[in-house]
C-alpha positions in Angstrom: 39.1 -100.9 29.0 36.7 -97.8 29.0 33.7 -100.1 28.8 34.8 -102.1 31.9 35.4 -98.8 33.8 31.9 -97.5 32.9 30.2 -100.8 33.9 32.1 -100.8 37.2 31.2 -97.2 37.9 27.5 -97.7 37.1 27.4 -100.9 39.2 28.3 -99.0 42.4 25.3 -96.6 42.4 21.6 -96.6 42.4 20.3 -97.1 38.9 17.0 -98.0 37.3 16.1 -101.7 36.7 16.3 -102.9 33.2 13.2 -101.9 31.3 11.6 -101.7 27.8 8.8 -99.7 26.2 9.7 -96.6 28.2 9.9 -93.0 26.9 12.3 -90.1 27.4 15.1 -88.3 25.6 18.2 -86.2 26.1 17.7 -82.7 27.4 20.7 -80.4 28.2 23.2 -83.2 28.7 20.8 -85.4 30.7 19.3 -88.7 29.5 15.8 -89.2 30.9 13.9 -92.5 31.1 10.2 -92.4 32.1 8.0 -95.4 32.8 8.3 -98.5 30.8 8.0 -102.1 31.9 10.3 -104.1 34.1 10.2 -107.8 35.2 7.6 -106.6 37.7 5.3 -105.0 35.1 4.6 -101.5 34.1 6.3 -98.8 36.2 5.8 -95.1 37.0 9.5 -94.5 37.8 11.4 -91.5 36.4 15.2 -91.5 36.3 17.8 -89.3 34.8 21.5 -89.9 33.9 23.9 -87.0 33.9 25.9 -87.7 30.8 29.0 -85.9 32.1 29.2 -87.5 35.6 27.3 -90.7 34.7 25.3 -90.3 37.9 21.7 -91.6 38.0 19.0 -89.7 39.9 15.6 -90.9 40.9 12.8 -88.4 40.5 9.1 -88.1 41.4 7.1 -91.1 40.0 4.5 -90.4 37.4 0.9 -90.4 38.6 0.3 -93.7 37.0 2.4 -96.5 35.3 3.4 -95.4 31.8 4.1 -98.2 29.4 4.3 -97.9 25.6 3.4 -94.2 25.9 4.4 -91.4 23.6 6.4 -88.4 24.7 7.9 -85.1 23.4 9.8 -82.2 24.9 7.7 -79.1 24.8 7.8 -75.8 26.7 10.5 -76.9 29.1 8.8 -80.2 30.1 8.0 -83.7 28.8 4.5 -84.2 27.6 3.4 -87.8 27.8 0.3 -89.4 26.4 -1.4 -92.7 26.3 0.1 -96.2 26.3 -1.0 -99.7 27.2 -3.8 -100.0 29.7 -7.0 -98.0 30.4 -5.3 -94.6 30.6 -6.6 -91.8 28.4 -4.6 -89.2 30.3 -1.9 -86.9 29.1 0.7 -85.7 31.6 3.2 -82.9 31.8 6.5 -83.5 33.7 8.4 -80.3 34.6 12.0 -81.5 35.1 13.1 -78.3 36.9 10.2 -78.5 39.4 10.2 -82.3 39.6 6.4 -82.1 39.3 3.7 -83.9 37.4 0.5 -82.2 36.3 -2.4 -83.1 34.0 -2.5 -81.4 30.6 -5.5 -79.9 28.9 -5.3 -82.6 26.3 -8.2 -85.0 26.5 -9.2 -88.1 24.5 -12.5 -88.1 22.7 -14.0 -90.3 20.0 -12.6 -89.7 16.6 -14.4 -87.1 14.5 -16.1 -88.4 11.4 -14.1 -87.9 8.2 -15.6 -85.7 5.6 
């Protein structure tokens, strides 16, 4: 069956470990998975799956583990913010350059409501 073929194909290559609470999305025919938690805890791993060839590729790790974060695609990059843990950082991941950089977004105490 097709499902058996896909499972056999994916079993023969490097692929990310099972995870949960990760972020990502589909951009230009590629599925991205960033961070999350594995059996070993929170991870900084970044992987992509080419949806045509079904080939996985490992990319530059995030600067810190990202677990239960939020992400969006903006300006040609993923922008990732927050999550579990002490991080108050926001990161930008440029998929074309395979490069992480801090964003100008910072966390500050909530402004009082008027």
